[in-house]
C-alpha positions in Angstrom: -9.5 13.8 -13.2 -11.1 11.7 -10.6 -9.3 8.8 -9.0 -11.5 8.5 -5.9 -12.4 5.0 -4.7 -15.2 3.7 -2.7 -13.6 1.9 0.5 -16.9 0.7 1.9 -17.3 -2.2 -0.2 -15.1 -5.1 -1.9 -12.5 -7.5 -0.7 -10.6 -5.7 2.2 -7.5 -7.8 2.0 -6.9 -6.9 -1.5 -8.0 -3.2 -1.3 -5.9 -2.4 1.7 -2.8 -4.0 0.2 -3.6 -2.2 -3.2 -4.2 1.1 -1.2 -0.9 0.5 0.7 1.6 -0.2 -1.9 1.6 3.2 -3.5 1.9 4.8 0.0 4.9 2.4 0.7 6.5 3.3 -2.4 6.0 7.1 -1.5 7.2 6.8 1.9 10.1 4.6 0.8 11.1 7.2 -1.8 10.7 10.1 0.6 13.2 8.3 3.1 15.6 7.5 0.3 15.7 10.9 -0.9 16.2 12.3 2.5 19.1 9.7 3.0 20.6 11.3 -0.2 21.2 14.4 1.9 23.2 12.5 4.3 24.9 10.4 1.6 25.9 13.4 -0.5 27.3 15.5 2.3 29.2 12.6 3.7 30.8 11.4 0.5 31.2 14.6 -1.6 31.3 17.6 0.7 34.9 17.3 1.9 33.8 18.2 5.4 34.4 15.3 7.9 31.7 16.8 10.2 28.8 17.0 7.6 27.5 13.6 8.6 27.4 14.4 12.2 25.9 17.9 11.8 23.0 16.8 9.5 22.6 13.8 11.9 22.2 16.2 14.8 19.3 17.8 13.1 17.3 14.7 12.4 15.3 14.4 15.5 14.7 18.3 15.6 13.5 18.1 11.9 11.2 15.2 12.8 9.9 17.3 15.6 8.5 20.0 13.3 7.7 17.9 10.4 5.9 15.2 12.4 3.5 18.1 13.5 2.6 18.9 9.9 2.4 15.2 9.1 -0.1 14.9 12.1 -2.2 17.6 10.9 -2.5 15.8 7.6 -3.6 12.6 9.3 -6.3 14.5 11.0 -7.5 15.8 7.6 -7.2 12.3 6.3 -9.5 10.8 9.0 -12.1 13.6 9.0 -12.3 13.7 5.0 -12.8 9.9 4.8 -15.6 10.1 7.3 -17.4 12.7 5.2 -16.8 10.8 1.9 -18.1 7.5 3.5 -21.4 9.2 4.9 -21.8 11.1 1.5 -22.1 14.4 3.2 -21.1 16.8 0.3 -21.5 20.1 2.1 -19.3 18.9 5.1 -16.7 17.4 2.8 -16.2 20.6 0.7 -16.0 22.8 4.1 -13.7 20.4 5.7 -11.3 20.4 2.8 -11.3 24.0 2.1 -10.9 24.9 5.8 -8.1 22.3 6.2 -6.2 23.9 3.4 -5.9 27.1 5.1 -5.4 25.8 8.7 -2.7 23.5 7.4 -1.0 26.4 5.7 -1.1 28.7 8.9 0.4 25.8 10.9 3.2 25.5 8.3 3.9 29.1 8.6 4.1 29.1 12.3 6.4 26.1 12.3 8.6 27.8 10.0 8.9 30.8 12.3 9.5 28.8 15.3 12.1 26.5 13.9 14.0 29.6 12.3 14.3 31.5 15.5 14.8 28.6 17.8 17.3 26.4 15.9 20.3 27.3 18.1 18.2 26.9 21.4 17.1 23.5 20.2 20.6 22.3 19.4 21.9 23.4 22.9 19.1 21.6 24.6 20.4 18.3 23.0 24.1 19.2 23.9 25.1 19.4 20.3 29.0 19.1 20.0 30.7 22.4 19.2 32.2 20.4 16.4 28.8 20.1 14.7 26.9 23.0 16.2 27.5 25.7 13.5 26.7 23.6 10.4 23.8 22.0 12.1 22.2 25.4 13.0 22.7 26.6 9.5 21.0 23.6 8.2 17.9 23.9 10.3 17.6 27.6 9.7 17.5 26.9 5.9 15.2 23.8 6.2 12.7 26.0 8.3 11.5 27.7 5.1 10.2 24.4 3.7 7.6 23.9 6.5 4.7 25.7 4.6 5.2 23.5 1.7 5.5 20.5 3.8 2.2 21.3 5.7 0.5 22.0 2.3 1.7 18.6 0.7 0.4 16.7 3.8 -2.8 18.4 3.6 -3.2 17.3 -0.2 -1.9 13.8 0.6 -4.4 13.4 3.5 -7.4 14.4 1.1 -6.4 12.2 -1.8 -5.5 9.2 0.4 -8.9 9.5 2.2 -10.5 9.3 -1.1 -8.8 6.2 -1.9 -6.2 7.8 -4.3 -2.4 6.9 -3.3 -1.0 6.8 -6.8 -0.9 10.7 -7.6 1.0 11.6 -4.4 3.5 8.9 -5.4 4.1 10.4 -8.8 4.4 13.9 -7.4 6.8 12.8 -4.7 9.0 10.9 -7.1 9.1 13.9 -9.4 10.1 16.3 -6.4 12.6 13.5 -5.0 14.6 13.1 -8.3 15.0 16.8 -8.5 16.1 16.9 -4.8 18.8 14.3 -5.5 20.1 16.2 -8.6 20.1 19.6 -6.7 21.9 17.8 -3.8 24.7 16.8 -6.2 24.7 20.1 -7.9 24.8 22.2 -4.7 27.4 20.2 -2.9 29.7 19.1 -5.7 29.5 22.2 -8.1 28.5 25.0 -5.8 30.5 23.5 -2.8 27.7 24.6 -0.3 28.0 21.6 1.9 25.1 21.2 4.5 23.6 24.5 3.2 23.2 22.9 -0.3 21.3 19.7 0.7 19.0 22.0 3.0 18.4 24.4 -0.1 17.7 21.1 -2.3 15.2 19.8 0.3 13.0 23.0 0.4 13.0 23.3 -3.3 11.8 19.8 -3.7 9.2 20.3 -1.0 7.7 23.2 -2.9 7.6 21.4 -6.0 5.6 18.4 -4.4 3.2 20.9 -2.7 2.5 22.7 -5.8 1.9 19.5 -7.8 -0.5 18.2 -5.3 -2.4 21.3 -5.0 -2.7 21.7 -8.7 -4.1 18.1 -8.7 -6.8 19.0 -6.2 -7.7 22.2 -8.4 -8.0 19.8 -11.3 -9.8 17.1 -9.6 -13.5 16.6 -10.6 -14.7 14.4 -7.7 -15.8 15.6 -4.3 -12.2 15.6 -2.9 -11.2 18.7 -4.7 -10.2 22.3 -4.1 -12.0 25.3 -5.6 -10.5 28.7 -4.8 -13.8 30.3 -4.5 -14.5 27.9 -1.5 -11.4 28.7 0.4 -12.4 29.9 3.7 -12.5 28.8 7.3 -15.6 27.3 8.5 -15.6 27.4 12.3 -17.3 24.1 13.1 -15.1 22.3 10.6 -11.8 24.1 11.9 -12.9 22.8 15.3 -13.1 19.3 14.1 -9.9 19.5 12.1 -7.9 20.8 15.1 -9.6 18.2 17.3 -8.2 15.5 15.3 -5.0 17.1 13.7 -3.5 19.1 16.7 -3.3 15.9 19.0 -1.9 13.9 16.1 0.5 16.6 15.5 1.5 16.9 19.3 1.7 13.2 19.4 4.4 13.0 16.6 6.1 16.1 18.2 6.1 14.7 21.7 7.7 11.4 20.4 10.4 13.6 19.0 10.8 15.6 22.2 11.4 12.3 24.0 14.0 11.4 21.2 15.6 14.7 22.0 16.6 13.2 25.4 17.6 10.1 23.6 19.9 12.1 21.4 21.3 13.8 24.6 21.9 10.4 26.0 23.8 9.4 22.8 26.0 12.7 23.1 26.6 11.8 26.8 29.2 8.9 25.7 31.4 11.8 24.3 32.5 9.6 21.5 32.1 10.7 17.8 31.9 7.1 16.5 28.8 6.5 18.7 27.3 9.8 17.6 27.9 9.1 13.9 27.1 5.3 14.1 23.9 6.2 15.9 23.1 8.8 13.0 23.8 6.1 10.2 21.7 3.4 12.0 18.8 5.7 12.6 18.3 6.1 9.1 16.9 2.5 9.2 14.0 3.7 11.7 12.7 6.1 9.1 12.9 3.6 6.4 10.9 0.9 8.2 8.7 3.2 10.2 7.5 4.7 6.8 7.0 1.2 5.3 4.6 0.5 8.2 3.1 3.8 8.0 1.3 3.0 4.8 -0.9 0.5 6.6 -1.7 3.0 9.3 -2.9 5.6 6.8 -4.8 2.8 5.1 -6.3 1.8 8.4 -7.4 5.4 9.2 -8.9 5.9 5.8 -10.8 2.6 5.6 -12.0 3.1 9.2 -13.2 6.7 8.3 -15.0 5.9 5.3 -16.7 2.8 6.8 -17.4 4.8 10.0 -19.1 7.3 8.0 -21.1 4.6 6.1 -21.9 3.0 9.4 -20.5 -0.3 8.3 -19.0 -1.5 11.8 -18.0 -4.9 10.7 -15.9 -3.5 7.9 -14.4 -1.0 10.5 -13.3 -4.0 12.6 -12.0 -5.9 9.7 -9.9 -2.9 8.4 -8.2 -2.6 11.8 -7.4 -6.2 12.0 -6.1 -6.6 8.4 -4.0 -3.5 8.6 -2.5 -4.7 11.9 -1.8 -8.2 10.3 0.0 -6.6 7.3 2.1 -4.1 9.5 3.1 -6.7 11.8 4.2 -9.1 9.0 6.0 -6.4 7.2 7.8 -5.2 10.3 9.1 -8.7 10.8 10.4 -9.1 7.3 12.0 -5.6 7.3 13.5 -6.1 10.8 14.9 -9.5 9.9 16.5 -8.1 6.6 18.1 -5.3 8.7 19.5 -7.9 11.2 21.0 -9.9 8.2 22.3 -7.0 6.0 22.9 -4.3 8.8 26.5 -3.7 8.0 26.0 -3.3 4.4 23.3 -0.8 5.1 25.6 1.2 7.4 28.4 1.2 4.8 26.1 3.5 2.7 26.7 6.3 5.2 30.1 5.5 6.8 33.2 3.6 6.0 34.7 3.8 9.5 34.6 0.3 11.0 34.2 1.7 14.6 31.1 3.8 13.5 29.7 0.7 11.7 30.0 -1.4 14.8 28.5 1.3 17.2 25.7 1.6 14.6 24.9 -2.3 14.7 24.4 -2.1 18.4 21.3 0.0 17.6 20.3 -2.1 14.6 20.3 -5.4 16.5 17.9 -4.0 19.1 15.7 -2.1 16.7 15.6 -4.9 14.0 14.3 -7.2 16.4 11.5 -4.9 17.6 10.1 -2.9 14.8 7.1 -5.3 14.3 6.0 -4.6 17.9 5.5 -0.9 17.2 2.6 -1.9 14.7 0.4 -2.8 17.7 0.8 0.8 19.1 0.5 2.7 15.8 -2.1 0.7 14.0 -4.4 1.1 17.0 -3.9 4.8 17.3 -4.6 5.0 13.5 -7.9 2.9 14.1 -9.2 5.1 16.9 -8.4 8.3 14.7 -10.5 6.8 12.0 -13.3 6.7 14.4 -12.9 10.5 15.2 -10.9 9.9 18.5 -7.5 11.4 18.7 -7.3 13.2 22.0 -7.1 10.2 24.4 -4.8 8.2 22.1 -2.5 11.2 22.2 -2.5 11.3 26.0 -1.7 7.6 26.3 1.2 7.9 23.8 2.5 10.9 25.9 2.2 8.9 29.2 3.1 5.4 28.0 5.8 6.0 25.5 7.2 9.4 25.9 7.2 10.2 29.6 8.3 6.5 30.0 11.1 7.0 27.8 12.4 10.0 29.7 12.2 8.2 33.0 13.9 5.3 31.6 16.9 7.5 30.4 17.1 8.9 34.0 16.9 5.7 35.9 17.5 2.5 33.9 20.1 4.2 31.4 21.7 6.3 34.1 22.4 3.1 36.1 23.9 1.0 33.4 25.0 3.7 30.9 25.4 1.4 28.0 24.2 1.6 24.4 22.0 -1.4 24.7 20.4 -0.2 27.8 19.5 3.0 25.9 18.0 1.5 22.8 16.0 -1.1 24.8 13.7 1.7 25.9 12.1 1.6 22.3 10.4 -1.9 22.4 9.7 -1.6 26.2 7.8 1.8 25.5 6.0 0.3 22.6 4.7 -2.7 24.4 3.5 -0.7 27.2 1.7 1.9 25.1 0.2 -0.7 22.7 -1.7 -2.3 25.7 -3.2 0.7 26.7 -4.1 1.9 23.3 -5.9 -1.5 22.6 -7.9 -1.3 25.6 -9.1 2.1 24.6 -9.9 1.2 21.0 -11.8 -1.9 22.4 -14.0 0.4 24.6 -14.5 3.0 21.9 -15.4 0.5 19.1 -18.0 -1.1 21.4 -19.6 2.1 22.2 -19.5 3.3 18.5 -20.9 -0.2 17.4 -23.8 0.2 19.9 -24.6 3.7 18.6 -24.5 2.4 15.0 -26.9 -0.4 15.8 -29.3 2.0 17.4 -29.2 4.1 14.4 -29.9 1.4 12.1 -32.8 0.2 14.1 -34.4 3.6 14.0 -33.9 3.7 10.2 -33.8 0.0 8.8 -33.7 1.4 5.3 -30.3 2.6 5.9 -28.9 -0.8 7.0 -27.0 -2.9 4.6 
């Protein structure tokens, strides 16, 4: 089985869209399956606090899962680079080293989340009403971290090779099982939040096993062979140099969002907490739609960087940015029009719906702006640069958000003044990321020109 694709030739507009569509479906399915957790407990558990309890964990879950996803994006960029440069030995060592490194990261994340669940919930001032259920959910969910890390490793490798269809199929299978198990554990077994957590980790292990078996059976260069599974030190350094900053970037965002969750809790009104929880589901849905283009950008940039095709690198970034910006406008506009209908999926309480709409109005008008930041970060990562973009994100977006909460929000203390920090931080960070990308691309372009001048036969 070999579904690898050459991303270094052909029509980029068509290729990037065809590459991104399966990723979009994968991401949307993943969000919908995650939303099923909230839908099932809020409609079938019989516990009025279930929605708030699961909602209180969402930022913490993203904090840990974001790290695993970041490691996968580092694997994606490095794998794509070696596929583009046709360095078979480097590719083999990168893939097999990454498999072990990602699994280790997953185990570490599992241990941290399990033992620090209560502390994390206290740090965001979780209401006593939701605390016990939220803690139980996190402790159970922690055991899915190794599987999540392994799936994101496999997804990173396959997407780097141009194969985005198989991860979609495996995720769909695992997701359907997740929904069925949600209903079984909550309705039949009466396990409430524990039931949806158990269903989540079972589905995560199913998707991880399926994608790993796929890599074992793959006949192309993007494959796994048990005899090659070992850590190669220089590849481990490169994987960590790209993956760790990306993981920390995702996690730092979540840490900043913990302060936002704390600010939401400061209103001392359950309708705002539950309304925010319901509305925040739109963030995951739209962010993951746009993330398909970011993965495409990183994969196309990586392969063309390895192949020394600077013009296709620049075009890959530009086209991915146009697609993600346009999708952000369409998705945000749809949310503004149908926001109340969306919120009714999770709550029937009119007060919670109105409080949730305050978030949706600000966010729906702002999602497209985030593409300038995230697509540019993906482009830099595709060129092998991850550390500086992460520092920029931490400074311009995360630190800025915390400062905003203790200044602007502390002064006005309104829901609108809280949510406006998102577009403001995206704009600030995007400006800095674009400047860094332009400088980096110029330097790499010059090096590629010099390399091709020394070896004209290698030039196109």
